[in-house]
C-alpha positions as semicolon CSV with decimal commas, in nm:
position;residue;x (nm);y (nm);z (nm)
1;M;1,803;0,875;-0,983
2;E;1,918;1,170;-0,769
3;N;1,696;1,424;-0,945
4;I;1,370;1,227;-0,943
5;K;1,231;1,435;-0,653
6;Q;1,313;1,756;-0,836
7;Y;1,155;1,623;-1,158
8;V;0,835;1,531;-0,975
9;Q;0,807;1,871;-0,808
10;E;0,877;2,059;-1,131
11;N;0,607;1,860;-1,313
12;K;0,361;1,824;-1,024
13;E;0,081;2,033;-1,176
14;R;0,113;1,864;-1,515
15;F;0,108;1,518;-1,356
16;L;-0,206;1,608;-1,162
17;N;-0,384;1,764;-1,459
18;E;-0,309;1,467;-1,683
19;L;-0,453;1,227;-1,426
20;I;-0,757;1,448;-1,376
21;D;-0,825;1,444;-1,752
22;L;-0,807;1,064;-1,746
23;L;-1,043;1,044;-1,449
24;K;-1,306;1,253;-1,628
25;I;-1,372;0,965;-1,870
26;P;-1,632;0,727;-1,715
27;S;-1,474;0,397;-1,817
28;V;-1,723;0,172;-1,635
29;S;-1,670;-0,177;-1,778
30;A;-1,969;-0,333;-1,598
31;D;-2,225;-0,121;-1,784
32;S;-2,251;-0,141;-2,163
33;A;-2,385;0,215;-2,167
34;Y;-2,027;0,326;-2,103
35;A;-1,870;0,113;-2,379
36;H;-1,766;0,416;-2,585
37;D;-1,602;0,574;-2,281
38;V;-1,408;0,257;-2,201
39;M;-1,273;0,253;-2,557
40;T;-1,189;0,623;-2,538
41;T;-0,990;0,560;-2,221
42;A;-0,796;0,278;-2,388
43;E;-0,701;0,508;-2,673
44;E;-0,601;0,780;-2,428
45;V;-0,375;0,542;-2,232
46;K;-0,215;0,437;-2,560
47;R;-0,145;0,801;-2,645
48;R;0,004;0,871;-2,302
49;L;0,241;0,574;-2,332
50;E;0,354;0,692;-2,673
51;E;0,420;1,041;-2,538
52;A;0,616;0,895;-2,245
53;G;0,859;0,724;-2,483
54;C;0,737;0,370;-2,549
55;G;0,889;0,245;-2,872
56;T;0,591;0,024;-2,954
57;V;0,234;0,083;-2,837
58;E;-0,078;-0,092;-2,967
59;L;-0,439;-0,163;-2,884
60;C;-0,460;-0,542;-2,887
61;E;-0,805;-0,678;-2,967
62;T;-0,961;-0,934;-2,734
63;P;-1,308;-1,091;-2,710
64;G;-1,392;-0,788;-2,492
65;Y;-1,223;-0,454;-2,437
66;P;-0,871;-0,411;-2,580
67;I;-0,543;-0,454;-2,396
68;V;-0,314;-0,151;-2,420
69;Y;0,032;-0,301;-2,482
70;G;0,353;-0,103;-2,492
71;E;0,721;-0,184;-2,471
72;K;1,065;-0,030;-2,462
73;I;1,341;-0,281;-2,523
74;V;1,673;-0,128;-2,421
75;D;1,882;-0,443;-2,460
76;K;1,757;-0,800;-2,501
77;D;2,026;-0,917;-2,260
78;L;1,889;-0,697;-1,981
79;P;1,606;-0,808;-1,748
80;T;1,248;-0,719;-1,840
81;V;0,979;-0,572;-1,613
82;L;0,615;-0,625;-1,715
83;V;0,386;-0,356;-1,571
84;Y;0,020;-0,453;-1,529
85;G;-0,267;-0,215;-1,458
86;H;-0,626;-0,150;-1,560
87;Y;-0,805;0,147;-1,711
88;D;-1,164;0,045;-1,629
89;V;-1,339;0,156;-1,310
90;Q;-1,622;0,047;-1,082
91;P;-1,973;0,188;-1,131
92;P;-2,014;0,511;-0,931
93;D;-2,339;0,408;-0,758
94;P;-2,486;0,522;-0,528
95;V;-2,416;0,859;-0,687
96;D;-2,617;1,058;-0,430
97;L;-2,365;0,966;-0,159
98;W;-2,078;1,140;-0,339
99;T;-1,986;1,484;-0,206
100;S;-1,877;1,581;-0,559
101;P;-1,967;1,423;-0,897
102;P;-1,771;1,096;-0,945
103;F;-1,642;1,191;-1,290
104;E;-1,569;1,556;-1,216
105;P;-1,240;1,521;-1,024
106;V;-1,164;1,770;-0,749
107;I;-0,872;1,802;-0,507
108;K;-0,975;1,845;-0,145
109;A;-0,783;1,833;0,182
110;T;-0,876;1,561;0,433
111;E;-0,762;1,467;0,782
112;I;-0,543;1,191;0,640
113;H;-0,443;1,387;0,329
114;P;-0,387;1,746;0,449
115;E;-0,198;1,819;0,128
116;G;-0,506;1,719;-0,069
117;A;-0,657;1,414;-0,233
118;I;-0,808;1,365;-0,578
119;F;-1,177;1,269;-0,543
120;A;-1,310;1,073;-0,842
121;R;-1,410;0,722;-0,938
122;G;-1,091;0,538;-1,035
123;A;-0,860;0,786;-0,860
124;C;-0,691;0,511;-0,661
125;D;-0,833;0,198;-0,826
126;D;-0,660;0,196;-1,062
127;K;-0,613;0,495;-1,290
128;G;-0,405;0,693;-1,041
129;Q;-0,184;0,401;-0,947
130;M;-0,153;0,281;-1,307
131;Y;-0,061;0,629;-1,428
132;M;0,221;0,656;-1,172
133;H;0,402;0,395;-1,381
134;V;0,354;0,591;-1,702
135;K;0,503;0,905;-1,544
136;A;0,786;0,712;-1,376
137;F;0,869;0,564;-1,716
138;E;0,856;0,912;-1,869
139;Y;1,113;1,031;-1,615
140;M;1,351;0,742;-1,687
141;M;1,322;0,797;-2,061
142;K;1,378;1,173;-2,046
143;N;1,674;1,136;-1,814
144;N;1,821;0,832;-1,990
145;T;1,810;0,625;-1,672
146;L;1,596;0,327;-1,776
147;P;1,819;0,039;-1,659
148;C;1,623;-0,252;-1,808
149;N;1,349;-0,340;-2,055
150;V;0,988;-0,256;-1,976
151;K;0,655;-0,381;-2,108
152;F;0,310;-0,243;-2,026
153;M;-0,011;-0,448;-2,027
154;I;-0,308;-0,230;-1,927
155;E;-0,650;-0,398;-1,947
156;G;-1,008;-0,275;-1,947
157;E;-1,198;-0,556;-1,774
158;E;-1,042;-0,592;-1,429
159;E;-1,357;-0,473;-1,253
160;V;-1,564;-0,742;-1,425
161;G;-1,327;-1,032;-1,364
162;S;-1,062;-0,982;-1,637
163;K;-1,268;-1,196;-1,871
164;S;-1,043;-1,144;-2,175
165;L;-0,706;-1,123;-2,004
166;G;-0,657;-1,497;-1,964
167;W;-0,722;-1,543;-2,335
168;F;-0,475;-1,264;-2,419
169;V;-0,200;-1,401;-2,194
170;E;-0,236;-1,752;-2,335
171;Q;-0,217;-1,616;-2,691
172;N;0,085;-1,391;-2,629
173;Q;0,324;-1,569;-2,395
174;E;0,634;-1,484;-2,598
175;K;0,527;-1,121;-2,636
176;L;0,474;-1,092;-2,260
177;A;0,793;-1,277;-2,154
178;N;0,944;-1,107;-1,851
179;D;1,158;-1,146;-1,542
180;V;0,914;-0,989;-1,296
181;I;0,562;-0,845;-1,303
182;L;0,501;-0,512;-1,131
183;I;0,154;-0,407;-1,015
184;S;0,024;-0,105;-0,825
185;D;-0,336;-0,200;-0,747
186;T;-0,297;-0,250;-0,373
187;G;-0,229;-0,027;-0,074
188;M;0,014;0,038;0,208
189;I;-0,021;0,078;0,583
190;S;0,020;0,456;0,599
191;N;0,206;0,749;0,449
192;T;0,476;0,711;0,715
193;Q;0,491;0,329;0,720
194;P;0,502;0,174;0,372
195;S;0,425;-0,190;0,318
196;I;0,445;-0,444;0,038
197;T;0,153;-0,675;-0,030
198;T;0,277;-1,034;-0,032
199;G;-0,055;-1,217;-0,032
200;L;-0,395;-1,179;-0,197
201;R;-0,718;-1,361;-0,133
202;G;-0,897;-1,548;-0,408
203;L;-1,258;-1,488;-0,504
204;S;-1,576;-1,675;-0,588
205;Y;-1,868;-1,452;-0,693
206;V;-2,217;-1,590;-0,746
207;E;-2,574;-1,472;-0,789
208;V;-2,862;-1,666;-0,635
209;E;-3,229;-1,665;-0,736
210;V;-3,511;-1,803;-0,522
211;T;-3,849;-1,859;-0,690
212;G;-4,176;-1,928;-0,511
213;P;-4,518;-1,884;-0,673
214;N;-4,547;-1,821;-1,045
215;R;-4,646;-1,455;-0,991
216;D;-4,653;-1,189;-0,721
217;L;-4,940;-1,262;-0,480
218;H;-5,167;-1,059;-0,251
219;S;-5,007;-1,085;0,093
220;G;-5,346;-1,089;0,265
221;L;-5,499;-1,364;0,056
222;Y;-5,189;-1,583;0,037
223;G;-4,972;-1,476;0,332
224;G;-4,897;-1,766;0,566
225;A;-4,998;-2,027;0,310
226;V;-4,733;-1,979;0,039
227;A;-4,357;-1,949;0,080
228;N;-4,227;-1,593;0,055
229;P;-3,899;-1,607;-0,147
230;I;-3,755;-1,305;0,038
231;N;-3,821;-1,465;0,379
232;I;-3,674;-1,793;0,260
233;L;-3,369;-1,628;0,106
234;A;-3,304;-1,432;0,427
235;K;-3,316;-1,753;0,633
236;M;-3,088;-1,937;0,389
237;I;-2,831;-1,656;0,391
238;A;-2,843;-1,632;0,771
239;S;-2,769;-2,005;0,798
240;L;-2,441;-1,967;0,605
241;H;-2,268;-1,852;0,926
242;D;-2,286;-2,007;1,273
243;E;-2,280;-1,829;1,608
244;N;-1,900;-1,788;1,580
245;N;-1,925;-1,638;1,230
246;H;-1,777;-1,957;1,093
247;I;-1,897;-2,044;0,741
248;T;-2,120;-2,352;0,748
249;I;-2,070;-2,484;0,394
250;P;-1,941;-2,844;0,424
251;G;-1,582;-2,872;0,303
252;F;-1,532;-2,494;0,285
253;Y;-1,230;-2,495;0,520
254;D;-1,073;-2,823;0,409
255;K;-0,782;-2,657;0,227
256;V;-0,749;-2,340;0,435
257;E;-0,392;-2,282;0,547
258;E;-0,364;-2,228;0,923
259;L;-0,079;-1,986;0,988
260;S;0,156;-2,066;1,275
261;A;0,163;-1,865;1,596
262;E;0,498;-1,727;1,485
263;E;0,361;-1,603;1,154
264;R;0,061;-1,445;1,323
265;A;0,295;-1,274;1,569
266;E;0,494;-1,125;1,280
267;M;0,171;-0,995;1,122
268;A;0,078;-0,835;1,453
269;K;0,388;-0,614;1,439
270;A;0,225;-0,398;1,172
271;P;0,099;-0,076;1,334
272;F;-0,279;-0,082;1,377
273;S;-0,521;0,113;1,596
274;L;-0,853;-0,060;1,651
275;E;-1,003;0,261;1,788
276;N;-0,898;0,459;1,480
277;Y;-1,033;0,181;1,260
278;K;-1,374;0,193;1,429
279;R;-1,383;0,572;1,431
280;A;-1,302;0,591;1,057
281;L;-1,597;0,360;0,982
282;A;-1,831;0,514;1,240
283;I;-1,897;0,176;1,406
284;E;-1,923;0,086;1,775
285;D;-1,743;-0,246;1,743
286;V;-1,586;-0,484;1,493
287;Y;-1,747;-0,812;1,393
288;G;-1,609;-1,135;1,255
289;E;-1,487;-1,489;1,302
290;T;-1,420;-1,586;1,661
291;G;-1,054;-1,651;1,746
292;Y;-0,903;-1,398;1,505
293;V;-0,824;-1,027;1,528
294;T;-0,933;-0,770;1,272
295;N;-0,616;-0,775;1,060
296;E;-0,636;-1,156;1,041
297;R;-1,006;-1,167;0,960
298;N;-0,957;-0,940;0,659
299;S;-0,645;-1,105;0,518
300;I;-0,562;-1,465;0,615
301;R;-0,917;-1,595;0,669
302;P;-1,182;-1,672;0,407
303;T;-1,514;-1,485;0,415
304;L;-1,865;-1,494;0,273
305;D;-2,059;-1,171;0,225
306;V;-2,385;-1,065;0,063
307;N;-2,308;-0,780;-0,178
308;G;-2,665;-0,706;-0,281
309;I;-3,016;-0,838;-0,213
310;W;-3,348;-0,751;-0,374
311;G;-3,699;-0,865;-0,458
312;G;-4,063;-0,761;-0,427
313;Y;-4,179;-0,402;-0,416
314;T;-3,922;-0,135;-0,332
315;G;-4,088;0,174;-0,474
316;E;-4,246;0,465;-0,290
317;G;-4,537;0,391;-0,062
318;A;-4,682;0,047;0,009
319;K;-4,768;-0,250;-0,207
320;T;-4,867;-0,562;-0,014
321;V;-4,728;-0,850;-0,217
322;I;-4,560;-1,182;-0,168
323;P;-4,299;-1,165;-0,445
324;S;-4,249;-1,440;-0,695
325;K;-3,870;-1,408;-0,680
326;A;-3,585;-1,289;-0,458
327;Y;-3,220;-1,242;-0,551
328;A;-2,881;-1,189;-0,390
329;K;-2,524;-1,144;-0,504
330;I;-2,268;-1,320;-0,283
331;S;-1,889;-1,301;-0,280
332;M;-1,652;-1,538;-0,104
333;R;-1,297;-1,419;-0,044
334;L;-1,065;-1,718;-0,039
335;V;-0,716;-1,782;0,098
336;P;-0,432;-1,957;-0,088
337;N;-0,493;-2,331;-0,150
338;Q;-0,869;-2,280;-0,179
339;D;-0,969;-2,337;-0,542
340;W;-1,237;-2,089;-0,645
341;E;-1,412;-2,328;-0,883
342;E;-1,426;-2,598;-0,615
343;I;-1,563;-2,348;-0,362
344;T;-1,825;-2,232;-0,612
345;E;-1,937;-2,593;-0,657
346;L;-1,947;-2,652;-0,279
347;F;-2,155;-2,336;-0,233
348;T;-2,397;-2,433;-0,510
349;K;-2,457;-2,783;-0,374
350;H;-2,504;-2,657;-0,020
351;F;-2,730;-2,367;-0,109
352;E;-2,954;-2,592;-0,316
353;S;-2,964;-2,851;-0,037
354;I;-3,086;-2,609;0,232
355;A;-3,377;-2,474;0,026
356;P;-3,723;-2,595;0,132
357;K;-3,936;-2,773;-0,130
358;A;-4,168;-2,472;-0,139
359;V;-3,917;-2,281;-0,355
360;K;-3,678;-2,338;-0,643
361;V;-3,316;-2,219;-0,626
362;K;-3,081;-2,118;-0,907
363;V;-2,711;-2,036;-0,850
364;T;-2,528;-1,851;-1,128
365;P;-2,147;-1,824;-1,099
366;H;-2,011;-1,492;-1,223
367;H;-1,633;-1,490;-1,188
368;G;-1,352;-1,583;-0,955
369;G;-0,981;-1,637;-0,913
370;Q;-0,715;-1,799;-0,701
371;G;-0,532;-1,651;-0,404
372;Y;-0,162;-1,574;-0,421
373;V;0,144;-1,547;-0,196
374;T;0,476;-1,406;-0,318
375;P;0,806;-1,490;-0,144
376;I;0,992;-1,212;0,036
377;D;1,334;-1,356;-0,052
378;S;1,295;-1,293;-0,427
379;I;1,498;-1,033;-0,617
380;G;1,178;-0,848;-0,702
381;Y;1,072;-0,815;-0,340
382;Q;1,421;-0,706;-0,233
383;A;1,426;-0,441;-0,506
384;A;1,085;-0,310;-0,398
385;S;1,193;-0,304;-0,033
386;K;1,507;-0,104;-0,117
387;A;1,302;0,138;-0,329
388;Y;1,052;0,209;-0,049
389;T;1,335;0,239;0,204
390;D;1,512;0,502;-0,007
391;S;1,193;0,693;-0,084
392;F;1,025;0,686;0,259
393;G;1,330;0,653;0,482
394;I;1,189;0,342;0,651
395;V;1,188;-0,029;0,566
396;P;0,847;-0,150;0,436
397;I;0,656;-0,424;0,617
398;P;0,534;-0,729;0,423
399;V;0,155;-0,770;0,462
400;R;-0,121;-0,988;0,322
401;S;-0,417;-0,811;0,165
402;G;-0,782;-0,899;0,197
403;G;-0,845;-0,798;-0,162
404;S;-0,831;-1,010;-0,475
405;I;-0,644;-0,968;-0,801
406;P;-0,730;-1,303;-0,966
407;I;-0,496;-1,250;-1,260
408;V;-0,185;-1,265;-1,036
409;A;-0,214;-1,643;-0,999
410;L;-0,283;-1,664;-1,373
411;F;0,039;-1,474;-1,448
412;E;0,248;-1,718;-1,247
413;K;0,081;-2,016;-1,412
414;E;0,109;-1,891;-1,770
415;L;0,416;-1,661;-1,767
416;K;0,618;-1,842;-1,495
417;S;0,715;-1,519;-1,322
418;K;0,658;-1,367;-0,979
419;T;0,449;-1,058;-0,915
420;I;0,553;-0,766;-0,696
421;M;0,268;-0,550;-0,565
422;M;0,386;-0,196;-0,497
423;G;0,068;-0,024;-0,381
424;F;0,050;0,339;-0,271
425;G;-0,318;0,368;-0,177
426;L;-0,458;0,368;0,177
427;D;-0,745;0,169;0,329
428;S;-0,926;0,499;0,381
429;D;-0,928;0,584;0,009
430;A;-1,283;0,444;-0,033
431;I;-1,217;0,233;-0,342
432;H;-1,539;0,074;-0,476
433;S;-1,729;0,322;-0,255
434;P;-1,870;0,673;-0,290
435;N;-1,604;0,946;-0,258
436;E;-1,313;0,734;-0,377
437;H;-0,994;0,937;-0,358
438;F;-0,616;0,916;-0,388
439;G;-0,375;1,136;-0,195
440;V;-0,168;1,383;-0,392
441;F;0,126;1,280;-0,172
442;N;0,068;0,912;-0,256
443;Y;0,040;0,973;-0,629
444;L;0,360;1,176;-0,647
445;K;0,542;0,946;-0,404
446;G;0,462;0,653;-0,630
447;I;0,614;0,831;-0,929
448;E;0,922;0,902;-0,717
449;T;0,957;0,545;-0,585
450;I;0,895;0,333;-0,896
451;P;1,217;0,431;-1,081
452;L;1,411;0,315;-0,773
453;F;1,257;-0,030;-0,813
454;Y;1,395;-0,049;-1,169
455;K;1,737;0,064;-1,046
456;Y;1,761;-0,199;-0,775
457;F;1,600;-0,477;-0,979
458;A;1,855;-0,426;-1,256
459;E;2,143;-0,420;-1,006
460;L;2,028;-0,731;-0,817
461;S;1,959;-0,920;-1,140
462;T;2,320;-0,886;-1,257
463;K;2,481;-1,009;-0,934
């Protein structure tokens, strides 16, 4: 592995250009208008895996978008790494807040990325991080240093809840058999202090609809006499938190794991500047559940947030109406032991119970998933830690993430293997937001670090 740095530098421009070409394709899985582009991206990922040296690559049909599956079996007696990633991206909206078009990638220097960052939808989540694995594999194949078997499973529905992935995993357990699953769809603390994500929050995502009168009404003739669904919805949402920002749904916290003082003290060792955090977000102060600090609120505690709310007239000028309906999309991030289906049921019952008789309420579940914690004493974690240490010159810190990758718990249930999350993105990379970007340093550093994971995983597996 001694010449991996040299290989990355010699191929830097090609690696960047290949990723840029991939980022130009608007593979938005949430919008059917982009269906052709999602399929085009799948075919492109297949081609890139073939060029990198995969012996077998195929587009596997599912009830939705295809899974790109590839494998290189060196020796059946050697351990097998299953790489997971996704080729679909979030919608780019609101497009007018981008400083450059979301599907016209550009490299620009920033305060955090003075060497430049690639600005485009999907740059970090997850095309850039997924493609690091393709290029790392290419290096190992060209230099004959692949020390174990590798399988790739790249899906196209992660941003809409991985609807077809569970079906595919259940149908192909023998095909996907592995000794460890490797994912880069998370982040790290900073470019000087790497970290390994050891925990993910689960997710329950619902849409609510509040209906009042059977049509929009004149607010002068009916105002004060008929329930306004937007007013009611706002009150109902406001009641979901108390004065301490504690969620008020009965039973919501029954299975929440309370971390010990010792564990919380270990988490607090991770470098964090509250002032830098506030400055980066242009906020005067943080806000959250009483009794917990920022890095606990966004990782080890469950949350409930409104992701969108609408109803009535929102066009230019004025239209004085009491709307017939109001809507909101709500996500609940869950911690390990909270079952997302149980939480969805608790939310539904509670939300229906707090609605006044003057309106009707409908709750529609969208998708969800379980939380996950991976042990730090596993061979996979040790291999990742050694890889980061070699590459960055400093031992990585284990951290829990506030994000959700619902399929990680599914993998453990169906494939009986642990997942290692080697993320190279930063919190400031604006994933799911306008101006998403991925540092050039981070992208190339990922390509440099991943082959070291294979090296150490193979060595530790044979001891």
